[in-house]
C-alpha positions in Angstrom: 73.5 206.8 154.5 76.8 208.0 153.4 77.8 209.0 149.7 81.1 207.5 150.3 82.8 205.7 152.7 86.5 204.6 152.4 87.7 201.4 154.1 91.5 201.5 154.7 94.5 201.8 156.8 96.3 205.0 157.7 100.1 204.4 157.2 103.2 205.7 158.5 105.2 206.9 155.3 108.7 207.5 154.5 109.0 209.0 151.0 112.1 209.1 149.3 112.7 210.9 146.0 116.0 212.2 144.3 114.9 215.6 145.9 114.2 214.9 149.4 112.9 212.3 152.3 109.8 213.1 153.9 107.9 211.6 156.9 104.2 211.8 156.9 100.8 210.1 157.1 100.0 207.8 154.2 97.7 205.2 152.5 94.8 205.1 150.3 92.4 206.3 153.3 94.6 208.9 154.1 95.1 210.6 150.7 91.4 210.0 149.6 89.8 211.4 152.8 92.2 214.4 152.5 91.3 215.0 148.9 87.6 215.1 150.0 87.8 217.2 153.1 86.2 220.6 151.5 83.7 218.3 149.3 79.9 218.7 149.7 79.5 215.2 150.2 78.6 212.7 153.0 81.6 211.2 153.8 83.1 208.9 156.1 86.3 206.9 156.9 86.6 203.5 158.4 90.3 202.9 159.5 92.4 201.1 162.1 95.5 202.5 163.8 97.8 202.0 166.7 97.1 204.4 169.8 100.3 206.6 168.9 98.6 207.6 165.7 95.3 208.6 166.9 96.7 212.2 166.6 96.1 211.5 162.5 92.9 210.6 163.1 92.1 213.7 165.4 93.4 215.9 162.7 91.1 214.3 159.9 88.2 215.0 162.3 89.1 218.3 162.9 89.1 219.3 159.1 85.8 217.8 158.9 85.9 214.0 157.9 84.0 211.6 159.8 86.3 208.9 161.0 85.4 205.4 162.6 88.8 204.3 164.0 89.3 200.7 165.1 91.7 199.5 167.3 95.2 198.0 166.4 98.2 197.0 167.9 100.5 198.5 165.2 100.0 201.2 162.5 101.1 200.1 158.9 104.8 201.5 158.2 105.8 202.0 154.6 108.8 203.1 153.0 108.5 204.3 149.5 111.5 205.0 147.1 110.8 207.1 143.9 112.8 206.9 140.6 113.5 210.5 139.2 110.5 210.7 136.9 108.0 209.5 140.0 106.5 206.7 137.8 108.0 203.9 139.5 108.9 203.2 143.2 110.5 200.7 145.8 108.6 199.7 148.6 109.1 198.2 152.4 106.9 197.1 154.9 108.3 197.7 158.6 104.8 197.1 160.5 101.5 195.8 159.7 98.0 196.4 161.0 94.7 194.3 162.1 92.7 193.5 158.9 89.5 194.4 158.3 86.6 192.1 158.5 82.7 191.8 158.9 82.6 191.6 163.0 84.3 194.7 163.7 82.6 196.7 160.7 80.6 199.8 161.9 76.9 199.6 161.2 76.7 202.1 158.4 75.7 202.4 154.6 77.1 204.1 151.8 76.2 204.7 148.1 79.8 203.5 147.5 82.3 201.8 149.6 85.9 202.5 148.3 88.1 199.9 149.3 91.9 200.8 149.5 93.7 197.7 150.9 97.5 198.0 151.3 98.5 194.6 151.5 96.6 191.2 150.2 95.2 190.2 153.7 93.9 193.6 154.6 90.2 193.4 153.8 88.4 189.8 153.9 86.7 188.3 151.2 83.5 188.2 153.4 83.6 191.7 154.1 83.7 192.5 150.2 80.7 190.6 150.0 78.7 192.1 152.7 79.6 195.9 151.7 78.3 194.7 148.1 74.7 194.0 149.8 75.1 197.6 151.4 76.2 199.8 148.2 78.4 199.9 145.0 81.9 198.8 146.0 84.8 200.6 144.5 88.2 198.8 144.9 91.7 200.3 144.3 93.3 196.9 143.3 97.1 197.5 144.4 96.8 196.0 148.2 95.2 192.8 146.8 98.3 192.0 144.6 100.7 192.8 147.4 102.6 190.5 150.0 105.6 191.0 152.2 108.8 189.0 151.7 111.6 189.8 154.4 110.0 193.5 154.5 110.1 193.8 150.8 106.7 194.4 148.7 106.3 191.8 146.2 103.6 191.2 143.8 101.4 188.5 142.6 97.9 187.8 141.3 94.8 188.1 143.4 93.8 184.6 144.4 90.2 185.5 145.0 89.6 187.5 141.6 87.1 185.2 140.2 85.0 185.2 143.1 85.0 188.5 144.0 85.2 190.7 141.0 81.8 190.3 140.2 80.8 192.3 143.4 83.2 195.0 142.6 81.4 198.1 140.7 84.6 200.1 140.1 88.2 198.8 139.8 91.1 201.3 139.6 94.7 199.6 138.6 97.7 201.0 137.3 99.3 199.5 133.8 101.6 197.1 135.6 99.0 196.2 138.3 96.5 195.4 135.6 99.0 193.0 133.7 99.5 191.2 137.1 96.0 190.8 137.6 94.9 189.8 134.2 98.0 188.5 132.7 97.8 191.1 129.7 100.0 193.7 128.5 97.4 195.6 126.3 95.1 198.1 128.3 92.2 196.9 125.4 92.6 193.2 126.7 93.3 193.7 130.2 90.0 195.9 130.6 87.9 193.8 128.7 89.1 190.7 130.8 88.1 192.4 134.0 84.7 193.6 132.5 84.1 189.7 131.5 84.6 188.9 135.1 82.0 191.4 136.2 83.5 194.9 136.7 81.1 197.7 135.7 83.6 200.3 135.5 87.2 199.5 135.0 89.9 202.4 135.3 93.4 201.6 134.1 95.6 204.7 134.8 98.9 205.1 132.9 100.9 207.8 135.0 101.9 210.8 133.0 100.4 209.4 130.1 96.6 209.6 131.0 94.3 206.8 131.8 91.5 204.8 130.3 88.0 203.9 131.7 86.2 201.0 130.3 82.2 200.8 130.8 79.3 199.4 129.0 81.7 198.3 126.1 83.1 201.8 125.4 87.0 203.2 126.3 87.0 206.5 127.3 90.6 208.0 127.1 91.4 210.6 129.7 94.2 212.8 129.5 96.9 213.7 131.9 97.7 217.4 132.6 101.2 218.5 132.5 102.1 219.6 136.2 104.4 222.8 136.8 106.7 220.5 138.5 106.8 217.0 140.1 107.4 216.9 143.5 105.7 213.8 145.1 103.7 211.3 143.4 102.5 209.2 146.4 98.8 209.3 146.4 98.1 210.5 143.1 96.0 207.5 142.3 94.0 207.9 145.5 93.4 211.7 144.6 92.6 210.7 141.0 90.0 208.1 142.5 88.5 210.6 145.0 88.0 213.0 142.2 86.5 210.5 139.8 84.0 209.0 142.5 83.0 212.5 144.1 82.1 213.6 140.2 80.2 210.5 139.8 78.1 210.8 143.1 77.2 214.3 141.8 75.8 212.7 138.6 78.9 213.5 136.2 79.6 211.4 133.0 82.4 208.9 133.2 84.6 211.3 130.7 83.7 214.5 132.8 84.8 212.6 136.2 87.7 211.1 134.7 89.0 214.5 133.8 88.1 215.9 137.1 90.2 213.1 138.9 92.9 213.8 136.6 93.0 217.5 137.4 92.9 216.7 141.0 96.0 214.3 140.8 98.0 216.7 138.5 97.7 219.6 141.4 98.7 217.0 144.0 101.6 215.7 142.3 103.2 219.5 142.3 103.5 219.4 146.0 104.3 216.8 149.0 101.4 215.7 150.8 97.8 215.2 150.0 95.6 217.1 147.8 94.9 221.2 149.1 91.1 220.6 148.9 91.1 223.4 146.3 88.4 222.4 144.1 88.4 226.1 142.3 91.9 225.3 141.2 90.8 221.9 139.7 87.9 224.0 137.8 90.4 226.4 136.5 92.8 223.6 135.3 89.8 222.0 133.3 88.5 225.1 132.0 91.6 227.3 131.6 94.8 225.0 132.0 96.3 225.2 128.8 96.5 229.1 129.4 98.2 228.4 132.5 100.4 225.6 131.4 98.2 222.6 132.3 98.6 221.1 129.0 96.7 217.8 128.2 98.6 214.9 127.2 97.3 212.0 125.0 100.6 210.3 125.0 99.8 206.2 125.5 100.2 204.1 122.6 97.0 203.5 120.5 98.2 200.1 120.0 97.3 199.6 123.7 93.8 200.0 122.5 93.9 197.8 119.5 
């Protein structure tokens, strides 16, 4: 029995910012796994990569992550082009990998299955239902809203949302994804819509403006922390979710877990690549951040929650 098991593709990423162009592994499963490499939990990753990228799997295993690597003819290849403030990006897809489905799923159980689809056909509906029978399902919704049109990533509503959202215990979306998924602009309306469809914990991230977590009829306002610099936002949402679910597994309250995830994401954005795994620094940001320049920011409009 694992505490958390992530299911998703590792990608090849080309990350273009106004300051640099970098090539690196990526994807929800990669950033999430790296963020938890030093966590004191029983963790596993289920991924699918081509033979050429098995070195990335070997590196994850060397860092202590248990990986179930399924075969795939190709590895997902993304190009991410960021704006100056890192809050917006353009994406291109050059390769796709083999989807995940029930017959190929390893025989394992977990308290939480965190799903990180990158494209709409990455994870089958049958697999979502099967995982919900084995544990609680956490979902980063972004991939289910994406499709590829002439190599460009486009967004549209999730066709299976009404059938599958009742199987989702935790759902994370950014503000744009929430609007695509729900048709609502205000966070309050979007979060309540998702909760009405069966989601128990709705997380809406608002970039540098913080995040909101809606559960049991209560909105929890989670601050962002001002970073020392903005180097690379790729994987920040994955890092946030890793911190949040890690703390929830340990018994933390929603507010405490959300702030922990936000602090992890802040540390991650200060450098290219995944979170360093330094949980002591996360605690220092939470306890002494104001003395070291990590100011809490509550800058979203209250109108979003009214």
